FIKOLZA-1660 file (N, C-alpha, C; in steps of 0.1 Angstrom, whole numbers, plus 5000, padded with zeros to 4 digits):
% residues 127
   i   px   py   pz ch aa at
   1 8986 5112 4966  A  M  N
   1 8996 5115 4977  A  M CA
   1 9001 5106 4989  A  M  C
   2 8986 5099 4990  A  I  N
   2 8992 5089 4999  A  I CA
   2 9003 5080 4997  A  I  C
   3 9001 5075 4986  A  I  N
   3 9011 5067 4977  A  I CA
   3 9024 5072 4979  A  I  C
   4 9023 5086 4975  A  L  N
   4 9039 5093 4980  A  L CA
   4 9044 5091 4995  A  L  C
   5 9035 5094 5005  A  W  N
   5 9039 5093 5014  A  W CA
   5 9040 5079 5020  A  W  C
   6 9033 5065 5016  A  G  N
   6 9039 5054 5017  A  G CA
   6 9049 5051 5011  A  G  C
   7 9056 5057 5001  A  A  N
   7 9065 5056 4993  A  A CA
   7 9080 5062 5003  A  A  C
   8 9076 5071 5006  A  V  N
   8 9088 5077 5018  A  V CA
   8 9088 5070 5030  A  V  C
   9 9077 5066 5037  A  A  N
   9 9078 5057 5047  A  A CA
   9 9085 5046 5044  A  A  C
  10 9082 5036 5033  A  F  N
  10 9091 5025 5029  A  F CA
  10 9105 5027 5028  A  F  C
  11 9109 5038 5020  A  L  N
  11 9122 5039 5019  A  L CA
  11 9128 5043 5032  A  L  C
  12 9124 5050 5043  A  G  N
  12 9127 5054 5050  A  G CA
  12 9130 5041 5065  A  G  C
  13 9122 5031 5062  A  A  N
  13 9121 5019 5067  A  A CA
  13 9133 5012 5066  A  A  C
  14 9134 5010 5049  A  A  N
  14 9144 5001 5044  A  A CA
  14 9158 5008 5046  A  A  C
  15 9157 5024 5048  A  A  N
  15 9172 5029 5049  A  A CA
  15 9176 5025 5065  A  A  C
  16 9166 5023 5073  A  L  N
  16 9166 5021 5087  A  L CA
  16 9173 5009 5092  A  L  C
  17 9166 4998 5084  A  F  N
  17 9171 4984 5083  A  F CA
  17 9184 4981 5080  A  F  C
  18 9186 4987 5067  A  I  N
  18 9201 4989 5064  A  I CA
  18 9212 4993 5075  A  I  C
  19 9209 5008 5080  A  I  N
  19 9217 5012 5090  A  I CA
  19 9218 5005 5099  A  I  C
  20 9208 4997 5104  A  N  N
  20 9208 4989 5117  A  N CA
  20 9220 4973 5116  A  N  C
  21 9216 4967 5104  A  R  N
  21 9223 4957 5100  A  R CA
  21 9238 4961 5099  A  R  C
  22 9242 4971 5092  A  L  N
  22 9259 4974 5092  A  L CA
  22 9260 4980 5106  A  L  C
  23 9252 4988 5112  A  L  N
  23 9261 4990 5120  A  L CA
  23 9262 4978 5138  A  L  C
  24 9252 4973 5137  A  F  N
  24 9251 4957 5142  A  F CA
  24 9267 4950 5139  A  F  C
  25 9262 4947 5126  A  R  N
  25 9277 4941 5123  A  R CA
  25 9291 4946 5127  A  R  C
  26 9288 4956 5124  A  A  N
  26 9304 4965 5131  A  A CA
  26 9308 4965 5144  A  A  C
  27 9299 4968 5151  A  V  N
  27 9301 4969 5167  A  V CA
  27 9299 4952 5172  A  V  C
  28 9296 4946 5166  A  A  N
  28 9296 4929 5169  A  A CA
  28 9312 4927 5169  A  A  C
  29 9315 4928 5157  A  L  N
  29 9328 4920 5155  A  L CA
  29 9341 4930 5160  A  L  C
  30 9336 4940 5163  A  R  N
  30 9347 4950 5169  A  R CA
  30 9347 4943 5184  A  R  C
  31 9336 4943 5188  A  M  N
  31 9334 4941 5205  A  M CA
  31 9342 4924 5208  A  M  C
  32 9338 4915 5198  A  R  N
  32 9339 4898 5202  A  R CA
  32 9353 4896 5195  A  R  C
  33 9355 4897 5184  A  W  N
  33 9368 4897 5177  A  W CA
  33 9380 4909 5179  A  W  C
  34 9389 4906 5175  A  R  N
  34 9406 4912 5175  A  R CA
  34 9408 4917 5161  A  R  C
  35 9411 4931 5164  A  P  N
  35 9414 4937 5152  A  P CA
  35 9426 4933 5144  A  P  C
  36 9429 4932 5137  A  A  N
  36 9442 4931 5123  A  A CA
  36 9439 4941 5113  A  A  C
  37 9456 4940 5108  A  V  N
  37 9455 4946 5094  A  V CA
  37 9463 4937 5084  A  V  C
  38 9456 4935 5073  A  G  N
  38 9459 4925 5068  A  G CA
  38 9462 4932 5050  A  G  C
  39 9468 4927 5039  A  T  N
  39 9471 4933 5030  A  T CA
  39 9464 4923 5019  A  T  C
  40 9459 4931 5008  A  C  N
  40 9452 4924 4995  A  C CA
  40 9462 4918 4988  A  C  C
  41 9465 4908 4983  A  V  N
  41 9472 4900 4978  A  V CA
  41 9468 4894 4962  A  V  C
  42 9455 4895 4962  A  R  N
  42 9448 4892 4948  A  R CA
  42 9434 4894 4948  A  R  C
  43 9430 4892 4939  A  H  N
  43 9417 4892 4932  A  H CA
  43 9412 4876 4927  A  H  C
  44 9400 4873 4926  A  E  N
  44 9399 4861 4922  A  E CA
  44 9383 4860 4917  A  E  C
  45 9379 4852 4909  A  W  N
  45 9364 4853 4902  A  W CA
  45 9355 4845 4914  A  W  C
  46 9346 4849 4918  A  G  N
  46 9338 4843 4925  A  G CA
  46 9326 4841 4923  A  G  C
  47 9315 4837 4930  A  K  N
  47 9298 4831 4927  A  K CA
  47 9293 4846 4921  A  K  C
  48 9301 4856 4932  A  Q  N
  48 9292 4868 4931  A  Q CA
  48 9296 4880 4921  A  Q  C
  49 9306 4879 4918  A  G  N
  49 9317 4886 4908  A  G CA
  49 9329 4889 4915  A  G  C
  50 9340 4895 4914  A  V  N
  50 9354 4898 4920  A  V CA
  50 9355 4893 4935  A  V  C
  51 9362 4884 4938  A  V  N
  51 9365 4885 4953  A  V CA
  51 9376 4891 4955  A  V  C
  52 9382 4897 4968  A  T  N
  52 9393 4903 4971  A  T CA
  52 9399 4889 4982  A  T  C
  53 9411 4889 4980  A  V  N
  53 9418 4877 4990  A  V CA
  53 9426 4886 4998  A  V  C
  54 9427 4883 5009  A  G  N
  54 9443 4893 5016  A  G CA
  54 9445 4882 5025  A  G  C
  55 9457 4884 5033  A  V  N
  55 9468 4873 5042  A  V CA
  55 9468 4889 5056  A  V  C
  56 9468 4881 5067  A  F  N
  56 9472 4891 5075  A  F CA
  56 9481 4878 5086  A  F  C
  57 9490 4884 5099  A  V  N
  57 9493 4877 5106  A  V CA
  57 9488 4880 5119  A  V  C
  58 9485 4864 5127  A  D  N
  58 9481 4865 5138  A  D CA
  58 9490 4864 5151  A  D  C
  59 9486 4865 5159  A  P  N
  59 9494 4869 5173  A  P CA
  59 9507 4859 5173  A  P  C
  60 9499 4846 5169  A  E  N
  60 9511 4834 5168  A  E CA
  60 9521 4834 5161  A  E  C
  61 9520 4844 5147  A  G  N
  61 9528 4846 5138  A  G CA
  61 9526 4836 5123  A  G  C
  62 9515 4831 5124  A  V  N
  62 9507 4823 5116  A  V CA
  62 9503 4830 5104  A  V  C
  63 9505 4834 5091  A  E  N
  63 9498 4838 5081  A  E CA
  63 9487 4835 5076  A  E  C
  64 9477 4838 5078  A  R  N
  64 9463 4835 5078  A  R CA
  64 9456 4842 5061  A  R  C
  65 9448 4835 5055  A  E  N
  65 9443 4842 5044  A  E CA
  65 9430 4845 5044  A  E  C
  66 9424 4856 5042  A  V  N
  66 9409 4858 5043  A  V CA
  66 9404 4869 5030  A  V  C
  67 9389 4863 5027  A  S  N
  67 9385 4867 5016  A  S CA
  67 9373 4871 5019  A  S  C
  68 9368 4878 5009  A  N  N
  68 9352 4884 5011  A  N CA
  68 9341 4878 5003  A  N  C
  69 9342 4867 5001  A  M  N
  69 9334 4855 4992  A  M CA
  69 9317 4860 4993  A  M  C
  70 9310 4867 5004  A  D  N
  70 9301 4868 5007  A  D CA
  70 9295 4884 5000  A  D  C
  71 9306 4892 4995  A  Q  N
  71 9304 4904 4992  A  Q CA
  71 9309 4907 4975  A  Q  C
  72 9301 4917 4973  A  K  N
  72 9299 4916 4959  A  K CA
  72 9309 4930 4952  A  K  C
  73 9316 4934 4962  A  T  N
  73 9324 4945 4957  A  T CA
  73 9340 4941 4962  A  T  C
  74 9349 4948 4955  A  V  N
  74 9362 4947 4957  A  V CA
  74 9368 4959 4968  A  V  C
  75 9372 4950 4980  A  L  N
  75 9374 4962 4988  A  L CA
  75 9388 4967 4989  A  L  C
  76 9396 4965 4979  A  A  N
  76 9408 4971 4977  A  A CA
  76 9416 4968 4968  A  A  C
  77 9427 4971 4964  A  A  N
  77 9440 4968 4951  A  A CA
  77 9447 4963 4959  A  A  C
  78 9454 4955 4951  A  V  N
  78 9466 4945 4958  A  V CA
  78 9476 4952 4959  A  V  C
  79 9475 4952 4973  A  G  N
  79 9488 4959 4979  A  G CA
  79 9482 4968 4990  A  G  C
  80 9472 4971 4989  A  D  N
  80 9468 4979 4998  A  D CA
  80 9465 4971 5013  A  D  C
  81 9466 4980 5022  A  E  N
  81 9460 4975 5036  A  E CA
  81 9442 4973 5037  A  E  C
  82 9439 4964 5046  A  I  N
  82 9426 4960 5046  A  I CA
  82 9425 4956 5061  A  I  C
  83 9414 4962 5070  A  P  N
  83 9410 4956 5082  A  P CA
  83 9402 4946 5085  A  P  C
  84 9411 4937 5096  A  V  N
  84 9404 4921 5091  A  V CA
  84 9401 4923 5109  A  V  C
  85 9390 4911 5109  A  A  N
  85 9389 4909 5122  A  A CA
  85 9387 4893 5124  A  A  C
  86 9393 4888 5135  A  Y  N
  86 9395 4870 5138  A  Y CA
  86 9391 4870 5154  A  Y  C
  87 9386 4857 5150  A  S  N
  87 9382 4852 5165  A  S CA
  87 9393 4850 5177  A  S  C
  88 9394 4854 5184  A  P  N
  88 9410 4850 5198  A  P CA
  88 9408 4837 5198  A  P  C
  89 9399 4829 5198  A  R  N
  89 9396 4815 5200  A  R CA
  89 9400 4806 5188  A  R  C
  90 9399 4807 5174  A  N  N
  90 9405 4801 5166  A  N CA
  90 9407 4813 5154  A  N  C
  91 9420 4818 5153  A  P  N
  91 9423 4827 5143  A  P CA
  91 9417 4827 5127  A  P  C
  92 9416 4812 5124  A  A  N
  92 9414 4809 5105  A  A CA
  92 9400 4813 5106  A  A  C
  93 9394 4816 5117  A  N  N
  93 9377 4823 5116  A  N CA
  93 9379 4837 5113  A  N  C
  94 9383 4843 5101  A  C  N
  94 9384 4860 5104  A  C CA
  94 9379 4863 5088  A  C  C
  95 9376 4876 5091  A  E  N
  95 9370 4882 5076  A  E CA
  95 9372 4897 5079  A  E  C
  96 9371 4903 5067  A  F  N
  96 9372 4920 5065  A  F CA
  96 9360 4926 5075  A  F  C
  97 9365 4934 5081  A  L  N
  97 9357 4943 5088  A  L CA
  97 9349 4950 5078  A  L  C
  98 9335 4952 5081  A  P  N
  98 9326 4959 5072  A  P CA
  98 9327 4973 5074  A  P  C
  99 9319 4983 5069  A  L  N
  99 9320 4995 5068  A  L CA
  99 9324 5000 5084  A  L  C
 100 9333 5010 5085  A  S  N
 100 9334 5020 5096  A  S CA
 100 9320 5023 5104  A  S  C
 101 9322 5025 5114  A  I  N
 101 9309 5030 5123  A  I CA
 101 9308 5044 5116  A  I  C
 102 9319 5055 5118  A  G  N
 102 9320 5066 5110  A  G CA
 102 9313 5066 5095  A  G  C
 103 9315 5059 5085  A  R  N
 103 9309 5057 5076  A  R CA
 103 9291 5052 5076  A  R  C
 104 9290 5042 5088  A  V  N
 104 9274 5040 5088  A  V CA
 104 9267 5051 5092  A  V  C
 105 9275 5059 5106  A  F  N
 105 9265 5072 5112  A  F CA
 105 9266 5085 5098  A  F  C
 106 9274 5083 5089  A  R  N
 106 9274 5094 5080  A  R CA
 106 9262 5090 5068  A  R  C
 107 9265 5078 5066  A  F  N
 107 9246 5071 5058  A  F CA
 107 9237 5072 5064  A  F  C
 108 9237 5070 5078  A  A  N
 108 9224 5075 5087  A  A CA
 108 9221 5085 5084  A  A  C
 109 9230 5094 5085  A  F  N
 109 9224 5112 5088  A  F CA
 109 9224 5113 5072  A  F  C
 110 9226 5110 5062  A  G  N
 110 9219 5111 5048  A  G CA
 110 9207 5106 5043  A  G  C
 111 9204 5097 5051  A  A  N
 111 9190 5089 5050  A  A CA
 111 9179 5097 5057  A  A  C
 112 9184 5103 5069  A  V  N
 112 9173 5111 5076  A  V CA
 112 9173 5122 5071  A  V  C
 113 9183 5128 5063  A  V  N
 113 9181 5141 5058  A  V CA
 113 9170 5139 5046  A  V  C
 114 9176 5130 5040  A  L  N
 114 9167 5129 5024  A  L CA
 114 9152 5125 5026  A  L  C
 115 9151 5116 5042  A  N  N
 115 9136 5115 5043  A  N CA
 115 9130 5128 5050  A  N  C
 116 9136 5133 5058  A  L  N
 116 9131 5145 5064  A  L CA
 116 9130 5157 5051  A  L  C
 117 9137 5160 5045  A  G  N
 117 9132 5168 5032  A  G CA
 117 9122 5161 5024  A  G  C
 118 9121 5149 5022  A  A  N
 118 9109 5145 5011  A  A CA
 118 9095 5147 5022  A  A  C
 119 9094 5140 5033  A  V  N
 119 9084 5145 5043  A  V CA
 119 9078 5160 5040  A  V  C
 120 9088 5167 5041  A  V  N
 120 9087 5185 5043  A  V CA
 120 9084 5188 5029  A  V  C
 121 9086 5183 5018  A  I  N
 121 9084 5189 5003  A  I CA
 121 9071 5185 5002  A  I  C
 122 9066 5169 5005  A  L  N
 122 9054 5161 5002  A  L CA
 122 9043 5169 5010  A  L  C
 123 9047 5171 5029  A  G  N
 123 9037 5175 5032  A  G CA
 123 9031 5193 5029  A  G  C
 124 9042 5199 5021  A  A  N
 124 9037 5214 5019  A  A CA
 124 9030 5214 5005  A  A  C
 125 9027 5199 4998  A  Y  N
 125 9018 5195 4986  A  Y CA
 125 9004 5194 4995  A  Y  C
 126 9004 5185 5004  A  V  N
 126 8993 5181 5006  A  V CA
 126 8987 5190 5017  A  V  C
 127 8992 5197 5027  A  F  N
 127 8986 5207 5035  A  F CA
 127 8985 5220 5030  A  F  C
% end
């Protein structure tokens, strides 16, 4: 039983770590950078799989290209709108916005509910 408690604690800590990273990244980009709406123009093959490539127009009217080279998932189909964030000092420094804050909170709620459920079930067997 102690091993199961340790497994639940480890999974809970891992979920909280992931939530913290996702939330921090989402909030940091929204606070420091400017939001924009881009459009997916194509997909390419990258080191970690398929890469989504999009374009957006910065406030100066220059069309900028943005991709998700460090992510393993395809964010959108060709022609779909994609939320983008760019640096106000250098609009060429841009990236896709990560998960929305609402989605992160839904993930956090699900993780907490699952962890509490596991603790209650394990606690019923231990005590």
